[in-house]
C-alpha positions in Angstrom: 151.7 100.7 81.8 151.4 99.6 78.2 148.3 98.0 76.7 150.3 94.8 76.1 151.3 94.6 79.7 147.8 95.4 80.9 146.5 92.4 78.9 148.7 90.1 80.9 147.5 91.3 84.3 144.0 90.6 85.8 142.0 92.8 88.0 143.7 91.5 91.2 147.1 92.6 89.8 148.3 89.0 89.2 149.8 87.8 86.0 147.6 85.6 83.8 148.8 82.2 82.8 148.3 78.5 83.1 147.3 77.4 86.6 149.5 75.0 88.5 148.7 71.3 87.6 147.1 70.7 91.0 144.7 73.7 90.6 143.5 72.8 87.1 139.9 71.7 86.8 139.6 69.3 83.9 138.7 65.7 83.3 141.2 63.0 83.3 142.0 61.3 80.0 139.5 58.5 79.2 142.1 55.8 78.8 142.0 52.4 80.3 141.3 48.7 79.6 139.2 48.1 76.5 138.6 50.2 73.4 137.5 53.7 74.2 135.9 56.4 72.0 134.1 56.1 68.7 135.3 53.6 66.2 134.1 54.5 62.7 131.0 56.0 64.2 130.3 53.2 66.6 130.4 53.4 70.4 132.9 51.5 72.6 132.9 47.8 72.5 131.7 45.6 75.5 134.0 45.6 78.6 137.0 43.4 78.3 137.4 40.6 80.8 141.0 40.1 82.0 142.5 36.6 82.0 144.9 36.2 85.0 146.9 33.1 85.7 148.7 32.1 88.9 151.5 29.6 88.1 154.4 28.0 90.0 157.8 29.7 89.4 159.5 27.2 87.1 160.5 26.6 83.5 157.3 26.4 81.3 156.3 22.7 81.1 158.3 21.5 84.1 156.3 19.7 86.8 158.2 21.2 89.7 156.9 21.3 93.2 157.6 24.8 94.5 156.0 27.3 96.9 157.2 30.2 94.8 154.6 31.5 92.3 154.0 34.2 89.8 151.0 36.1 88.4 150.6 36.5 84.7 148.1 38.9 83.2 147.3 37.8 79.6 147.4 40.5 76.9 144.4 42.7 76.6 143.2 45.7 74.6 144.1 49.0 76.3 143.7 52.7 75.4 146.6 54.9 76.3 145.1 58.4 76.6 146.7 61.8 77.3 145.9 65.5 76.9 148.1 67.4 74.5 151.3 68.8 76.0 152.3 72.4 75.3 155.3 71.3 73.2 153.0 69.3 70.9 150.7 72.2 69.9 150.7 73.1 66.2 152.6 69.9 65.3 151.1 67.1 63.2 149.7 64.1 64.9 152.0 61.8 63.0 155.1 63.8 63.9 154.3 63.8 67.6 153.8 60.1 67.8 156.8 59.2 65.6 159.1 61.6 67.6 157.8 61.2 71.1 157.0 57.5 71.4 159.7 55.0 70.4 157.9 51.7 70.6 157.2 51.6 66.8 158.7 53.0 63.6 157.0 55.8 61.8 155.3 53.6 59.3 153.3 52.0 62.2 152.0 55.3 63.5 150.9 56.4 60.0 148.9 53.2 59.6 147.5 53.3 63.1 146.1 56.9 62.5 144.6 55.9 59.2 143.0 52.7 60.6 141.6 54.3 63.8 144.0 53.0 66.4 145.1 56.5 67.2 142.2 59.0 67.8 141.8 62.6 68.7 138.9 63.4 71.0 137.5 60.0 70.3 137.4 60.4 66.5 139.5 59.5 63.5 141.6 62.2 62.0 144.2 62.3 59.2 148.0 62.1 59.8 148.5 65.9 59.2 146.0 67.0 61.8 147.5 69.8 63.8 147.2 69.3 67.6 145.3 71.9 69.5 145.1 72.8 73.2 142.9 70.4 75.3 143.0 67.8 72.6 142.7 64.3 74.0 145.0 61.8 72.2 144.2 58.1 72.5 146.3 55.1 71.2 144.6 51.7 71.2 147.1 48.8 71.7 147.3 45.1 72.6 148.9 45.5 76.0 151.5 43.0 77.4 152.5 43.2 81.0 155.6 41.7 82.7 155.2 38.8 85.1 155.4 39.6 88.8 156.0 37.5 92.0 153.3 37.1 94.6 153.5 35.5 98.1 154.4 31.9 98.4 151.6 29.3 98.5 150.8 28.0 102.0 151.4 24.4 102.9 148.6 22.1 101.6 146.9 24.8 99.5 146.4 25.0 95.7 148.8 27.1 93.7 146.1 29.7 92.9 144.8 29.9 96.5 144.5 33.2 98.3 146.1 35.2 99.9 148.3 36.4 97.0 149.8 39.0 99.3 150.5 38.4 103.0 148.7 40.8 105.3 150.7 41.9 108.4 148.0 44.1 110.0 144.7 45.6 109.0 142.0 47.8 110.6 139.5 50.4 109.3 142.2 52.9 108.4 145.4 51.0 107.6 146.5 47.8 105.9 150.1 46.7 106.2 151.4 44.0 103.9 154.5 42.0 103.2 155.3 43.0 99.6 157.0 40.4 97.4 160.0 41.5 95.5 159.7 42.4 91.8 156.2 43.9 92.0 155.6 47.7 91.9 153.3 49.3 94.5 151.1 51.1 92.0 150.7 51.0 88.2 153.8 52.4 86.4 155.5 51.9 83.1 154.8 48.5 81.7 153.0 47.4 84.9 149.3 48.0 85.3 147.2 45.2 86.7 150.4 43.5 87.9 150.9 46.0 90.7 150.4 45.6 94.5 147.3 47.7 94.6 145.5 45.7 91.9 146.5 42.4 93.4 145.2 43.4 96.8 141.9 44.5 95.2 141.6 41.1 93.5 142.3 39.5 96.9 139.7 41.5 98.8 137.0 43.3 96.9 136.4 45.6 99.9 139.7 47.3 99.2 138.7 48.3 95.6 139.3 52.1 95.1 140.2 52.6 98.7 144.0 52.2 98.8 146.2 55.3 99.2 150.0 55.2 98.9 151.9 56.4 102.0 155.6 55.7 101.3 157.9 54.4 98.5 159.4 51.0 98.2 161.5 50.0 95.1 160.0 47.4 92.9 162.9 45.0 93.4 162.7 45.5 97.2 160.5 43.3 99.4 158.9 43.8 102.7 156.6 46.0 104.8 154.4 48.3 102.9 152.0 50.5 104.9 148.9 51.6 102.9 146.1 53.9 104.0 142.4 53.2 103.4 141.3 56.9 103.3 142.8 60.2 102.5 142.8 61.4 106.1 144.9 58.5 107.3 147.2 58.9 104.3 147.9 62.5 105.3 148.7 61.6 108.9 151.0 58.7 107.9 152.7 60.7 105.2 153.4 63.6 107.6 154.9 61.1 110.1 157.3 59.7 107.5 158.3 63.2 106.4 158.9 64.1 110.1 162.0 61.9 110.7 161.6 62.1 114.5 158.4 60.2 114.5 159.3 57.5 112.0 161.8 54.6 112.4 162.5 52.3 109.5 164.6 49.1 109.8 165.6 47.0 106.8 167.4 43.7 106.3 170.0 43.2 103.6 172.4 40.5 102.5 175.7 41.9 101.2 178.9 40.7 99.7 182.0 40.1 101.9 182.7 40.3 105.7 180.9 43.5 106.6 182.2 46.2 107.2 185.9 45.1 106.6 185.9 46.4 103.0 185.3 50.0 104.1 189.0 50.7 104.2 189.2 50.2 100.4 187.5 53.5 99.9 190.2 56.2 100.2 187.7 59.1 100.0 185.9 58.0 103.1 187.0 59.6 106.4 186.2 58.3 109.8 184.9 60.8 112.4 186.0 60.2 116.0 184.7 63.4 117.5 181.4 63.9 119.3 180.3 66.3 116.6 178.7 64.0 113.9 176.4 64.6 111.0 172.7 64.9 111.6 170.6 63.3 108.8 173.7 63.5 106.6 174.4 67.2 107.2 177.1 68.9 109.2 175.7 71.2 111.8 178.5 73.6 112.5 177.3 77.2 113.2 180.8 78.4 113.7 182.0 77.2 110.3 180.1 78.8 107.4 181.6 76.4 104.9 180.5 73.3 106.8 177.1 74.4 108.1 174.2 72.4 106.7 176.3 70.9 103.9 176.3 67.2 102.9 178.8 65.1 104.8 181.0 62.3 103.4 182.2 60.3 106.3 181.5 57.4 108.7 181.6 56.9 112.5 181.1 54.0 114.8 178.6 54.2 117.6 177.0 52.2 120.4 173.3 51.4 120.8 172.7 54.8 122.6 174.2 56.7 119.6 177.4 57.7 121.4 180.5 57.9 119.2 182.9 55.0 120.0 186.5 56.3 119.4 188.3 53.1 120.4 186.1 50.6 118.5 187.3 49.3 115.1 185.6 47.9 112.1 186.4 44.4 113.4 184.4 45.3 116.6 181.4 46.1 114.4 181.7 42.7 112.7 182.2 40.7 115.9 179.4 42.3 117.9 176.5 40.7 116.0 173.0 41.6 116.9 169.9 39.4 117.6 167.1 40.8 115.5 164.5 39.3 117.8 165.7 41.9 120.3 164.8 44.8 118.0 162.7 47.4 119.8 160.1 49.7 118.3 162.5 52.6 118.1 164.9 50.6 116.0 167.5 50.1 118.7 169.0 46.9 120.2 170.8 46.8 123.5 174.6 46.4 123.5 174.8 46.8 119.8 177.5 48.4 117.7 176.7 50.4 114.5 178.6 51.9 111.6 177.0 55.1 110.4 177.6 56.3 106.9 176.9 59.9 105.7 177.3 60.2 101.9 175.0 62.3 99.6 173.0 60.7 96.9 171.5 61.9 93.6 169.5 60.6 90.7 171.6 60.7 87.5 169.3 59.0 85.1 165.6 59.6 86.0 164.3 57.7 82.9 166.1 54.4 83.8 166.1 55.0 87.6 169.9 55.1 88.1 171.4 56.9 91.0 174.9 57.6 92.4 176.4 58.2 95.8 179.1 60.9 96.4 177.2 64.1 95.5 173.7 65.4 95.7 171.3 65.6 98.7 172.5 64.7 102.2 171.9 61.0 103.1 172.7 58.9 106.2 172.3 55.2 107.1 173.3 53.1 110.1 174.3 49.4 109.8 174.8 46.5 112.3 175.8 42.9 111.6 173.4 40.1 112.1 175.3 37.1 110.8 178.1 36.0 108.4 178.0 33.0 106.0 181.5 31.8 105.3 180.5 29.5 102.5 179.1 32.3 100.3 181.2 35.1 101.9 178.2 37.2 102.6 176.8 39.1 105.6 173.2 39.8 106.7 173.0 43.3 108.1 170.4 45.6 109.7 170.0 49.0 108.0 168.4 52.1 109.4 168.0 54.9 106.9 167.9 58.3 108.6 166.9 60.0 105.4 164.9 58.7 102.4 166.8 59.2 99.2 166.0 57.1 96.2 168.0 53.8 96.3 169.8 55.1 99.4 170.6 51.8 101.2 171.7 50.2 98.0 173.9 53.1 97.1 175.4 53.3 100.6 176.2 49.6 100.7 177.9 49.9 97.3 179.9 52.9 98.6 181.1 50.8 101.5 182.3 48.1 99.0 179.7 45.7 100.3 177.0 45.8 97.7 173.8 43.8 98.0 174.7 40.3 96.8 172.2 40.1 94.0 171.7 43.8 93.1 173.0 43.9 89.5 172.5 47.7 89.3 174.9 48.5 92.1 177.7 46.0 92.2 176.0 42.6 92.9 175.5 39.5 90.8 171.9 38.9 89.7 171.8 35.2 90.7 174.3 35.3 93.5 175.1 31.8 94.8 171.7 30.4 93.6 172.5 27.5 91.3 168.7 26.8 90.6 168.1 30.4 89.4 171.3 30.3 87.2 170.1 27.1 85.6 166.6 28.5 85.0 168.1 31.7 83.6 170.4 29.8 81.1 167.5 27.6 79.9 165.2 30.6 79.4 167.9 32.4 77.4 168.4 29.4 75.1 164.6 29.0 74.6 164.3 32.8 73.8 167.2 32.6 71.4 165.4 29.8 69.6 162.1 31.9 69.5 164.0 34.9 68.1 165.6 32.8 65.4 162.1 31.6 64.3 160.9 35.2 64.0 164.2 36.5 62.6 164.3 38.9 65.5 168.0 38.7 66.2 168.4 42.4 67.1 167.0 42.0 70.6 169.5 43.3 73.2 170.6 40.9 75.9 168.2 40.4 78.7 165.6 42.7 77.1 161.9 41.8 77.0 159.2 41.6 74.3 157.7 44.9 75.4 160.8 47.0 75.9 162.4 46.3 72.5 161.0 48.5 69.8 159.3 46.9 66.9 161.2 46.8 63.5 159.8 47.6 60.1 160.4 44.0 59.1 158.3 42.8 61.9 155.5 45.2 61.0 155.6 44.1 57.4 155.3 40.4 58.5 152.3 41.3 60.8 150.6 43.0 57.8 150.9 46.5 59.3 151.5 49.2 56.7 149.6 47.6 53.9 146.0 48.2 55.1 145.3 44.6 56.0 142.3 45.2 58.1 139.2 43.4 56.6 136.2 45.5 55.6 134.0 44.1 58.4 136.8 43.1 60.7 136.3 44.4 64.3 139.1 46.6 65.4 139.9 44.4 68.4 140.3 41.3 66.2 142.6 43.3 63.9 144.7 44.6 66.8 145.2 41.1 68.2 145.9 39.6 64.8 148.6 42.1 63.9 150.2 42.5 67.3 154.0 42.4 67.0 154.4 41.4 70.7 152.1 38.4 70.2 154.1 37.4 67.1 157.3 37.5 69.2 155.7 35.2 71.8 155.0 32.5 69.3 152.1 31.4 71.3 154.3 30.4 74.3 154.9 31.8 77.8 157.6 34.2 76.7 156.8 36.7 79.4 157.5 34.0 82.0 160.8 33.2 80.3 161.7 36.9 80.4 161.0 36.9 84.1 163.4 34.1 84.6 166.3 35.9 82.9 165.7 39.2 84.7 166.2 40.2 88.4 163.4 38.6 90.4 164.2 40.9 93.3 167.1 41.9 95.5 168.1 40.9 99.1 166.8 44.1 100.6 163.7 43.8 102.8 161.7 46.4 104.7 161.5 44.6 108.1 160.0 47.1 110.6 158.3 50.5 110.5 157.4 52.5 113.6 155.4 55.7 112.9 152.7 58.1 114.2 149.3 56.8 113.2 145.8 58.4 113.6 145.5 57.0 117.1 149.1 57.2 118.3 152.4 55.5 117.7 152.1 52.2 115.8 154.7 49.6 114.9 154.5 46.8 112.2 157.0 44.0 111.5 157.1 41.3 108.9 158.6 37.8 109.1 162.3 37.3 108.3 162.8 36.5 104.6 164.3 33.1 103.7 167.6 34.6 102.4 168.3 36.2 105.8 
């Protein structure tokens, strides 16, 4: 063995190298609300107090009586902190921020470094500083969060009254809630304090720092969300969900058309009439090496006991409507008829969360009809996913040519048959167009928001960034607020509420019932039926 090889092997005979992320023992970045680190030799400023408003869901200034309400987190100083990534090592601080982060042009990052908005290990450095391993990079910004929905206000209560989130069940180990649509479960992307976990902590201080995620629910999807209160319960519930035999999930969806009559429009979809059917979206054919454990693309019709119904048609599925009040814990309904779809799904654009059906990992969903509305030509269906692929139910309904009515990403219309929402959306667009003209920001893409549209050099110049406009004794926080591009775009108004009105406020997909193995045995939780169903 050569000396070079010997250097790469430790005394146990294992190759040296960076430990897996889960095994690394290092502190988390010190980012968070407020200004962190040393500012020109001074310590961090006093803790920042959040301003949170609960408002009715209506056009700003309208005196409209409505039970729908939203939660607005007003802008606040925030430090985004991260450790240096391997691909950044040896590169200049300015190059890394200009190339890796697209919210601002290069001139902003140069000024931010020079004025102390961007720090390394809590200290100011120059733009050409070469990043080293274990460096902690911090960027201090004026953070703007999107608006989110919360539970409707109860009869006779004030608009800002608790509960903000309806609790379905709670004990010492578990809390199950009815999540409103358009709010993420935990902080992600532009959402931080406007996340389900933070809203629950504001609602009940006893829940602070004691909520553990158990399963996934898309931001635009509403319904049952089961949350553990300790790590032990989270492990038990998580294992139950991974073990498909001990977890039954039932959703409600409202789809376009007379379900499932549009299935015949898909020429690639084959019906199975044999007793050999896919299991969790995979063929189980030991005698056929080409078919064994491969993703299936087909559908079959079955009865409530799971038996394949050869003589039943799509019309039979439509006519044999189910009563959801008769839904049992195992997700079955007596004398019901189901159409079962097996079509693989995959994520094609991770950054934007876009998925496609037709290839990828095996996926299977069963559907039954609840009711049909002739006026809007839409059908409410029960959906039982047998697998848990990202956007699976949405993709499968689109594949059946019955997309969720108001799911704009997968074949629906954002404000389907909702004249009030269409009117609010149009008014909000006109108001935002007027605000853009006032600030000469006419490059904003349609339906984009203040925070997801990169700042321009022209905007930075008008805000005084790039010409060292910070006063000699001006506190950094005051300077950040004064020169905030996003605040300039808001023009002092509730622009983030206007943006909420022009974007999807949620889709008609609702997690209705979960049955799973809890710490003390089998448990089942169910929400109320949403208004649209």
